[in-house]
N, C-alpha and C positions, 0 to 999 in steps of 0.2 A: 549736428551730433554732438552729445553730451560725453563728456570724458567719464571714464569710470569713478575716479576721485571724487568728481563733483556731483556724480549720482549718490555715493555712498554718504559724502558729506549732507546732501539734503535729506537722504533718509534718516540720518542721525539728528537732525534739526526737526524733522516732522516727529520723530518719537517724543523728543524733549518737550514739544509742545502740546502734542495730544495728550490727552487725559487718559489714564488707565483706565480699562474697562473691569478689569479682575486682577486681583493680585495672588500669587501664589503665598500661602501661607507655609513657613518651614517649620517643621517638626523635627525635635531632636531625639534620635532613638538612643535610649540608654544602651552603652556597652558594658561588657564585661570587665574591659580594660581599665586600670587606675588613671586618673587624671595625673597631669604633670604634677600638681602640687601633692598630690597623695604619696607619690614615689619619691619625691624631692624628701618631704616629711619624714618618711620611712627610712630613707638612706641616713639623713641627719642624726635621726634617733640610733641608727645602729652605729654610726659614727661615734657619736656620744657616748654608748654603752660600751664602747672598746677602749681598754687602756691606751694612753697616750705616753709616750717616752718623752721625758724632760731632755734637752740638750746634754745635759751632766751624765744622766744615765746611760745615753747612746755612747758618750765617749768612753765610759767606764765599761760598758759591754765589750766594745771594740778591743779597749787596752787590756781587757783581762780576758780575752778570748773566749768569751761566754757564747755559747751556740744557742741562738734563738730560732726554734722550730715552730710551725704553726700548730702542732700538738701542745706545747708548753703554753704558748699565746692564748689558746684556747682555754686551757687549764687556769691560766693567771685571770683570764676574763671571768670564767666562772668563780673563781675564788673570790674576786673583788665583787662579785654580785652577791654571793653568800655573806661576806663579810659586812657589806652595806646593809642588808637585811636584817643584820644582827647588831646594828647600830655602831660599828667599828669606824673609825675615822682613817687610821693610820695603822697599817699592818705590814709584818715581815712575811715575804712568801719564801719558803726553803725547798730548794730542790737537793737533789744528791750532788749536783754539781755548782750550784750558785744560790744566792739569796737576793731577794730584791726588796727593797722598800718602797710600798706603796701608799700613795694619798688616795685612800678610797674615796674621800670627799672630792677630791679634784680630779679622780679618774686617771692619775697620773703615777707613772713608775719614776721615783725620786732618785734612786741610786742603785747599782748592783755590785755584789762583789762574788768571786769564785771561792771554790771550797776551802783553800788555803786560808784566804782573808777570815772566813768565818770564824775559824777555830779560836783565835783569840779577840774576837769582836765582841763589844757589848751594844746592843741594839737599845737607843734611848727613844722617847717621845713616840713610842708605839702602843697602840692599845689592843693588840690583837697578832697573833701568828696563825699561818696557815702553811702546813705541810703537804707539799704538791709531789 
């Protein structure tokens, strides 16, 4: 009497030595879903198009109590895109409560100041201004 494990082993050995009479061809069906690479590239592009905050600017925003909302961030991203299209490299973005110096070329907020600090401040090394 043959054990089941021996029987299965013998069957596997036969399969390996017998030539295949027919092979099944695989076909891929195109799907509407994006491939991983496409999704990754889209996410990277979205991240690249969004403003980044330097460590210095993050510290200033916290120290000066500047409230960052999703709406404000969206406005700043839109303003950076517009400034980039017009050829600006460094701009100051001014809201009622704060001002942000932004490197459009690097897509980075360099520094931030609140309304009180804006009054007597001179913005240098900028080539554009955006009122938000």
